[in-house]
N, C-alpha and C positions, 0 to 999 in steps of 0.2 A: 366918478369918485376916485380919488387915489387909493391904491391898495395897500393893505399892511399885512405883513406876516410876522408874528413873534415866534422866534425859534429859540427854545431854551434846552440847553445841554446840560445834564446832571454830571458834573465832575466828582468823582469819588477818590478821595485821597485816604485810602485804607492801608497802604503799605507802611511797614515801620522802617524801612530802609529803601531808598530809591537811588539807583546809581546814575551819575551823569552820563551823558551820551553824546555821539558824534553830532556836530551841528548840522543843521540843513536850513533851508528857507523857514523862518519861524512860523510858529502856530499862533501865538499871540502878538499882537501889534506892538512893536517897539520903535521909538523915534518915528521916521518916515519910511521905514523899510517895508517891502512888500512881503506878505506871509504866503505860505502854501494855499491857504483858503482864498486869499485875494487873488493870487495867480490863477487858481482853478476857476474862481467865478468869472474873472475877466475873460478867460478862455471860453467859458460857457456862453457868456453874453454876446461876445463878438462872433463866435460859431452860429449862434441862433439868428442873429443879424443876417449873416451871410446866407442861412438857409431860407430864411423868410424873404430875403430880397430875390434869391432865385425862383422861389414860388411865384412871388408877385410879378417878376419878369415874365415868366412862362405863361401867366394869365393875362398878360398885357396891362398890369397895374403899375402905378408908380410906387416907388419905395424910396423915401428921402433920409431916412435915419443914418447918420454917418457912424463909422465905426471908430471910436476912440475911447479914451480913459474915462469919459464922462457917462458911459452906459450904465443904467441901472435896470433892475429886473422889471420895474414898473414901465419904463419907457420902452423896453424891448417887447414886453408882453402885449403893450398897447399897439406898438407898430406891427407886430407879427399878427395880431387878431385881425388887422385889415387885409391880411393875405389869405386868411382862411374863412371859411363859411361859418364855423363855430367859434366861439370865443375861447382862446387858449387860457389855461388855468395858471395864475400867477402863484397860488399857494402851493401846488405841486411842483412847480418849477423851482420854487425855493427849497421844497423839501428834497428834490433830487440833488441840488448843490450841497446841502447840508449833509445828505447821506454819502456822497462821494468825498466830502471834506473830512467826514469822521473816519472813513477807511483811509484817506490819505494821511491823516495825522497819526493812525495807529501804526504806520510803517517805522516811525521813530522809536518804537519799543523794541525793534530789531536792531539795537545799536552796535552789535558785535557783527553784524552781516555785512561784509563789504560789498557784496553785489547789489543790496538794496539801496545802497547810497553811492555807488560808483567810486568807493574809496579803494585805495591801494592798487589803482591801475587795473581793477576787476571788470574790464569792459565785456569780456565775452559772457560772463555769468549775469552781469547787469542786463545786457542786451536779451538774453535768454528769458530773464524774468519778465521783461517787457513784452516780448513777443508771445510768450505762453499766456501771459495776463490778457493780451489782447484777444487771443483765441478763445479765452474763457468768457470774455465779454460777449463776444459775438454768439458763442453757444447759448449763454444764458438769455440774449435777445431772441434768438431763434426759438427757444422754449418759452418765452414770454415772462421769464423771470427777471424783472427790471431791477429789483432790489438787489438780487445777487450781481447782475450786471454792473450796478454802480459801485458795489463793494470791490469787485475786481478792478474797476476802471479807477477808482480812488487810489488803490495800491500802485497800480501802473503809473498814474500820473505823478505821485510822489517820487518814484525811482527816476522817471523820465526828467522831471524838474530839476532833481538833485544833480543830473549830469552836468547841467549848465552853470551850477554853483560850485561844483566839486572838481571839475575838470578844466583844462585850459582851452577849451573850445572857444571862449569869447576872447582870451588873450591872443589867440592865433589870428584875430582879425575876421572871423567868420561872421556873415551878415544874414545867414539863413540857418534853420534848424538842422541838426545832423540826421538826416531821414533814415540812414542805415539803422538807426536804433529800432525803428518799427518795421523794418522789412527784412526778415530773416534770410531771404535769398541773396541778399547784398553781403559782400565780404567786409569784415572789419579790418581796415588796413592802416598802415603808417602809425601804428600803436608802439609806444616806447618800449624796448626790450627790458628784460630784467636786469640787464648790467648797464643800460643807457642812463647816464646822468642827466638830471633835468632841471635842477635847481641850484642856486648858490645862496649864501647867507644873506639874509635881510640886513640893512643897515640900520641897526637898532630896531625900532618899531616900523620902519619904512620898508615895505615889501613891494613897492611898486616896480622894481626891476630885478626881482629874484629869479625869475625863470630864464634859463640859459639862452643866449641869443641863438645858437645852433638849433635849439628845439623850436624856437619861433619861426626861424628861416626856413627850416625843413617841414614846417606844419606837422611836427610830430605830437601825437595825442598822450597826454598824460593826466593823472589826477593825484590828489594829495594822500599821503599815507595817514593813518589815524590809529591811536590806541590809548585806551584809558588806563592800561596796566603797564606796558612795556615801552620804553623809549627807544628801542632798537627800530631801524629800518634799513633797507637796502642803501647802500653807499651812494650818495649824490641825488637821492630821491627827494621830491618836494614833500612837505607835510601839509595836512589839512589845515592845522593852526587852530589856535584858541587856548583858552586857559586850561582845559581838561585834556588836551591833546598831549600826551607826554613825549611823542616824537618831535614836537615843534621845537624842543630844546636841543635836540640832537642835530649837528651840522648836516646839511644846510638848515639853518634855523629859520623860524618864521612859518608861513603858510600861504596857500593860495585860494582859500574858500572865499566866496563872495556872499554868504548867507544873509547878511545885512551891511548896512554901510559902515559899521564899526569894525568889521572883519578886516583881515590883512589885506584882502583885494577888494574891500568894500567900496573903492572908487569905481569899481565895475558892477556893482550890485544891480543897478537899474537896468543895465545892458543885460545882464544874466537873466534878470527877471523877465524882461521884455521876450528875451529868446525862449525862456520857458513857457511864457503864454503862447508864443507862435508854435512851439512844438507840440503843445497840448492841443491846439487848434488843428494842427496836421494830424494828430493822433484821431481826434474827433471825426475829421473828414474821412480818414481811413475807415472808421467804423460806419459812418453814414452811407459810404458808397457801398460797403458790404451788405448793409441791412435794409437800405431803403429809407426814404424820408419819414414815412409813417412810424416805422419802428424806432427810428433815431429821435423823432419828437416825443415818443413815449418814454425812451430813455432819459431824455432831458426833462420829463415830467410835464410837458407842456399839453399833453393830450391825454394823459393817463388818469383815469377815475379809479375807484376802488374795485376789488374783486368781490363778486356776488356768489356766495355759496349756500346751497340747500342740502340739508341732511334730512332724508326721508325715512321715517320709520314705516316700513310697507308690510308689516305684519296684518293679518287677517282682522284683528281686533279694530283696526283703523281703516277699513275698507271704504266706508262712506266719507270719511274725512279727507282721504288720499285724493279723491276725484275733486273735491272742493279746493283743496290746497294747490292742486295742479292748475286748476282755473286761476287762482290768485297769482301764482308765480307766472304763468302765461301773460297775464294781463299786465304785471310789472315789466316784463321782458319787452313786451310790445310797446309799452308807453315810453321806454327809454331807447329803444332801437333806433339808430341813426342820428340821435341827439347828442349834445355834448356831455350829457349825463349817462350815456351808455357805458356799463361796465367794461373795463378793459378785459376781463375774463370771467368766464362762468364755470362754476364747480358744482357737481352734483355726487352726493354720497348716499346711495340706498342702503338700508340694512334690515334684516329681519331675524336677527339671532342665529342665522346659519353663517353669519360672516358679513362683513361690510363689503361694499364695492360692487363693481369696480369704480374707482374713483375716476370720475370724468372731468376733464378740463378742456375747455375750448373757448376761443374768442369769437366764434360765430354763433350769432343769437338764433339762427334758424336751426342749426345743428343741434344746439342746446334745447330748443322746443321739442325737437324730435326725441331726444332722450327723455325729457319730462313726459311727454305723451305715452311713451312706451312703459311707463311704470304701472304696475298692478299689484294687488295685495297677494301675499303668500303666507302659509303657515309658519308660526313662529318656530325656531329652531331651539336647540338646547342651550344657547347663550344669549337668549333674548333679553335677559336682564343685566348684561354686561354692558350697560349703556356708556359709562364713562370711559371704557376702553374704546368704544366707537368714536366718542367725542375726541378723545386724545389723539387717536389716529388722524382724525379730520384736521384738528389743529396743527398736527406735525406736517401734514402733506400740502395743505393749502398755503399760498403765499402770505406773508406777513400783512397786518392791516386789513385782513379780509372782513367782510360783513357775512356772518353765518347765521342762518335760520334754521331751526331745528323743530320738526313736528314729531311728537312722541307721546305714547301713553305708557312708556316703560319706566319702571322703577329701576333703581340702580343698586345692584347687589355687590357692586365693586367700588364702593364707597372709600376704600383705602386708597385710591387713585385721586381722590379730591385735591390734595395738595399738589399732585403733579399736573393736573388740569389747570389750576390756578396759576402754577408756575409757567406753563406753556402759553396761557392767555397773556400773562405779564410780559414774556420775553417776545412774543409775536405781535403784541398789541392789536389783536383781532377781537372783534366785537361779536359776542354770541347772544342771540335773541332765542327764547324758547316760546313754542306755542304748545301749551299743554292741555291735552284733552282728559282732564280728571273725571274719573267715574262719578265723582260726587257732583258734577256738572252735567253730566249726560241724561238724555232722556231714558226712560226704563228699558226701551228697546236697544238702544245703544249701549247702555251699561251692561246688558247681559253678555256682550261680547268683550267687554273691557278686562284688561289686566288691572291689578291693584296699584293705584298710584297714591301713596299715603301722603299725610301732610308733611312728613319728615321728607319725603322725596320732593315734594313741591318746594320746601324751604331750601333743600340742596340746590335745586335749579335756580331758584331766586338768588342764592348767594353767588353762584357761578356768573349768572347774567350781570349782577351788580359789579362784580370785581372787573368785568370786561367793558362796563358802560352800557350794556345792553338791557333788554326788557324781558320780563316773563310775563306771557299773556294766557290766562285761563279762558279756553275757548269752548264753545259747543259747536254742533254741527250747523246750526243756524246762524251763529255769531262769527264763524271763522272767516267768512268773506269780509266782514267789517275790519279785520286785522289788516286788510290791504293798506289803509291810511297809515298804520303804524310802521308797517314794512317800508312803505314809500318814503316816510320821514327818515327812517333809519339809514337809507342809501342815498339821500340827498347829497349832491355835490357841495363841496365846502363846508361840510357840517361841522360845527364847533360846539363844545359843551361850555355853558356859562356857569352852571351850578348843578351839583348832584349830591344828594345826601341820603343816608339811610338812618332809620331809627328802629331798633329792635324792641322797644317797649312803647306802651300807649301812654301818651301824654300830649298836652296842648303845647304847640311851640309855634314861634314866629320866625320867618326867615326873610331875608332881603337879598336882591341881586340887582345888577346894573346892566341895562341895555344900552348899547352904544350906537351911533349913526350908522356903522358899517353892517349892522345886523339886519336881516330880513328873514320873513318866514318863521318868526319865532314861536316855539311851541313848549307849552308846560305839560308834563306828566306827572300825576300823582298815582301811585300804585299801592293798593292795599284794600283791606275790607272795612266796611262800616266806617268810613272816615268822612269828616265834615271839613270844608276849607272855604275860604274866602280870599279873593285876589284883589290887591289895590294897586293902582296905576300911580305914577308919579305926581299926578294932579289931584290925587285923592278920591277918584272914582273907584268903586268898589263893585264886585260881581261875586255872588255866592255860587257854589258848586253845583247847586241844585237848579240853576238857571241855564239852560241849554244854550241859548243865543241871548247874549246880553251886551252891555256897552263896551266890554273888554274883548270879548272873543266868543267862539262858539266851543261848546263842550260836547264831545263824542265819548261814549261809555263803550269799552271793548273788554268784556270779561271783568277783570278787576282793575282795569286801568281807566283813568280819566284823562283824556286828551284835550288839552285846552289850546285851540289855535287862536293866537292873539290877533286882533285887527291890525291892519297894516299902518294905521295913523297913529301918531303921537306915541311911539313906543320908547323914545330915548328918555333915559333917566333912572332913578332908583325905584324898583318895584318891591312890594312886600306881599306875603302870603301867611296866612295863619291856618294852621291845620290842627284839627283835634280828632285823634284816632283811638279806637279801642284796642287796636294790635298793631304789629310793625307795619312799616310803610316806607316808600322811597319817593323823593321828589327830584325831578330832572328838568332842567331847562336847557333846550337846544335852539340853535338857529343856523342860518347860512351866512357866512362872513369870510372874507379874505383874511382876517385876524386868526391865526392859528398858533397854538402852542405845543412844542415837541420836547420830549424829555428823553435823555440817554444817559445812563451811567457810564463814566469813563474814569481811567486812571490818569493822574498827573505824574509825570516823571520830571523831577527837577534836577537841573544841571546845565553845564554849558553856560552860554550867555541868555538863556531863556528857558521857559517850561515848554514841554511838549506833552500831548495826551492823545489817547486813543479810546474808543468806545470799550466799555467794559461789559462783557456779556455774562454778568452774574450779579447776585443781589449784593447790596452794600453790607457792611458789617454793622450790626447794632451797637450803639454807643459811641461810634467814632465820628469824627468831623467829616464833612463834605462840602462841596462848593458847587454852586449853579453857574454856568457861563451862559448868560442870556443874550441872544443876538436878536435885534429887531431890524427887519428888512422892509423896504417899501415905503417908509416915512422918514422925512429929514428930521423931524423932531418928536420923539416919544419919551416919556417920563414914567419909569417904573417906580411905583410908590411901596408896593407890598409884593414879597414872595413868600408863601406859607405852605408848610406841610400840615394838611388838615386831617385829623383823624377820620378814617373812612366810615366808621359807624358811630361816631361820637361827635364831641365839640372841642376836643383838645387841639391845640395849635402849637407848632414850632415856627417861630418867626426868623426869617433870614435877615443878614446884614447886607445892604446893597452898597456897591461901589461902582461907579461908571468908569470903563476904560475905554471908552470911545464915544462917538456921538450917538450911536444906537447900540452899544454894547455894554453889558453889566457883568459883574461878578457878584454873586450872592452866597455868602458864607453861612453854613449851618453848623452849629456847635456839636449836635449829636443826632445821628439817626434814631428816631424813636422805636420802641418795641412794638407799637401797634401799626397795623396796615395804614396807609396814608395816600391821599391824592395830593397833587400840587396845584395850588391856586395862585394866580398872578393878578394883580390890580395896578392900574396906572391910568395915565392921561394921554388922550390923542390930542396932538397940538396942530390944529390947521390954522391957515392965515387969519381967519375971522372966527373961529370956534375952537374952544377947549372942552373936551368931553371926557367923562370917566369911561373906563373900560374894565372888564373882568373876564378872565378864562380860567378853566380848570381842566386837568387831565383827565379823560374819561376812564382810563385804566389804572386801577390801584397798583401801588407798589409797597413793598415791604422789605424789611432787612431781615438778616439772619445772623446766628451765632456759628454757622458752619462755614468753612472756607473749602471750596473745591477748586483745585488747580490742576491743569493738564498739560502734557507735552504737546506742543503745536508742531504739526507736520503739514506743510503747505500742500504737498502733492500726495496723491494716492494713484496707483496704477491699476488698470483694468485687470480683473481677474487675480490680483495679487493680494493677499490679506495684509493689511495695515495694522499694526499694534501700536496702541497710544497709551502711555502710562499716565495715571492721574493719582492724585492724593487728595484725601479728606482729612480735614483736621478741625479741632474745636477746642475751646476752653470751658465748655458747659458740661453736656451729658456724655458720659461714657457709655459703651455697650454696642448692641448689634446695629449697624446702619444699614438700611435698604438701598441698593444700587439699582438705578435703571439707566438705560442708554436707548437713544431712538435717533433716526436720521429722516430728513425729508424726502429722500429718494426711494425709500423702501429697500436699501441695500441690506445685505445680510450683516448682522451685527451680534457679537457674543460679548459677554461681560459677567463678572461675578454678581450673583444675586444680592450679596451682602458683604460688609466688611466690619470687623470687630475693632472698635477704637478703645484701647485700653487706657491705663493711667498716663500713657505718654501723649495721649489726645490726638494720635494720627494713624493713618493706615494708607497703604498703597494697593492700587489694583491697576488693571490693563483692560482696555477695550479693543476688540479686533473688528475691523470694518472691512468688508469684501465688496468691491464694485464688480458687477458682472463683466465677463470679459469682452462683451460687445458694447461697453459703455463708451459714448462718444467722448473723444478727447476734448477737454475744456469744460466738461459738465461740472457744476458746482454742487456740493453737498454740505448741509448743516447737520452737525452731529451734536447732540445735547446729552450731558452726562449728569444725573441727579444724584444726590445723597439725601435720604431722609432720615432723621433721628428716631430712637425707639419711641413707640407710642405716637408716632406722627406729630410731635410737639414742634418740629423745625425741619425746614427743607431749604436746600440751595442747589444750584446747578451751575455749570459753565457751558457755553456753546462755543464750538469750533467751526471755522470755515475751512473747507478743504476743495481742492480742484483735482478732477480726475484728468491725468495726463499719461501719455506713453513715455514721457521722459522721467528721470529720476528727479526727486527733490533737490532743490539747490540749497535750502535752509531749513533746518528744523531745530527745535529747542523747547525750552519750556514756554508755556503760554501765560504770561510773557516772561522774558528774562527778569524784568524788574520784579515780577510777581514772585518768580522763583527764588531770587535773592531775599526779598523780603520774606518769603516762606521759610527760608532757612532760619532767619531770626525769629520767626513766629514759633517755630518748633522750639527753638532754644529757650525762649523766654515766656511761652504763653501763660505759664503759671505765675509769672511775676508781673508781666506787662498789664494784665487785664484785672 
């Protein structure tokens, strides 16, 4: 079966003013030019073929897939799977490419940094950015943080690739990449001096001969000067060129960039792009040799599965449950050990109200089992009811997209953190599943030990689970072991969500969902009390919820959950389910498939000869327009018919307008971000040579907008033992008053910040966060810092997330996160009373 992955990127156009920028290899396809994403993907594919070929050769196996421009993720995955005992995962390979491409694209937001783009002959600082970035990639891989590694890798790739477009390396007749850029021990030599003239005027629009003969003959390295504001540049120097480059009108006129085929040196675009591909492959090989094949494959996403995290409440009231839950955990670990579905990492967070932890992370299943076996019950401390604080710490410290399972009977006395927990779930896209031992469900003997878990507490945990796409299971001592099936479903490889709905009131309602041929192991979950349901197949066959084993599937009851495991035959088509409930309930349909949908907020920066964008680590602004960039990989022909924002707890819908921008790429325009929390639903057609079938996917994690804007200074580098102060600004056009401020980081570094800021009639306020990495922190360590602002009365919340790297060297570039946001924020402050 040919695999398909749908990758949807949420583009957020929220700025009132967006400046143009220095050109680079493009982000969106124009004419036949190659983009940064295409260059990066080509390098990934070619390098993976090389790795798999080497492995096959070492095993005495044949490997015939040629390295050329026709490689696809599907052909590479299929060929590489023959070299390995377990099947390599296409979905995570595509995810790795997208994550790297998002970070790559974000570099264009630093349009005034000469080092990030090798403008203005800034070769030393550009090379320093690359070598420090490579160090960060290797440290992140060493620590098992592959998402952080891809973030650093994407930024490095952008700067490395820009060298071949912005310098004269190609014009010098070079046939191989400039290896010195990734090797800090080698000297940068034969670089044009500050007074060396490098260019002459172009002849009209013809710049094919504007580099001086002496520069070419002496193999002198130069790059173009660029400025959005000033036309001045050193005498005789080349310009970058382009409509927004003011230096290109100053003699010598024109430019030398090769960003696309319409650029001044566009006749060399494909040579520069091919050189950039080879240079990216050389970079990947350097990382492979330093980390080993297994770690490198995880970086590429071809062998990486999700992270499995257990949060154990080990207070004495749960002593009998702890032993049963330990057995459940050990059974799950053993069932996946050594298989293609073995988690890439295990995380354990025990807590008992005297404090959580220590947080334990390991990739070794046997080591993790030893930690599980060592757990025992203990007397609750003074903070036994501060459960949301414990969960927030876990979400902050575990890797993104983790599967988290929580066993507790603790109520939450810190409910003021609910919005923060929801925001952290949203930003990390981790799934949280609760196993609740409510005293209402326990035996009399068990209940005598129980802490009070009220109906409001249970509803709180159900709300958080639903936001994350997880489950809440009410269990007793005798039914806890049955939860094994639910946990196993949740950590299955290639898990996708077909449909998930929530209803807060009791009423009868009908729902429909489409199952496509790529789906397998489809499971329907109905969670609630005193509900009746009937399931209908595409052929009209029905099965009541009261029938445990019927014509459509088998039904398992675990606490308040009905788990319907559909039979494997005749699943394709439109299914229907009718539900009649006397209280609130949820419906969830999941399955295994290579079809996956991913969503990221990003900002679009308009300018130059095309648009660029980068991931935006904050909520979108309610009422403003937005655009989806949808990329479909793994299929030659896919039709997207609907992209919807669906109300998370209701039936309201915002429909997008779809425009095809490539064979498998689409732009979807949304007029206004709604006020209510939403999930994103995509529907379309899978087009095979002999079959056209409908498919649908839904984002498991809820998203929501905000009327608060949080912006922060971006400092790329922090030094060990040296406090780093980051300025941030909170603004709104809505509620004035005292805003609660919180800041946290994923490394547990010391952080200080104001507990609140007062937003007066001017609608904005400034603050500062100070982050201090311990003096013994390894250079290259990445840290994620999140700054939150919550409105009075917890009516609204927004956040911004910053990525920093610990380094013994000083920062090369700092500024507002990002510059375009800072400029747009200036206009926001000036006109927010008028503009909204």
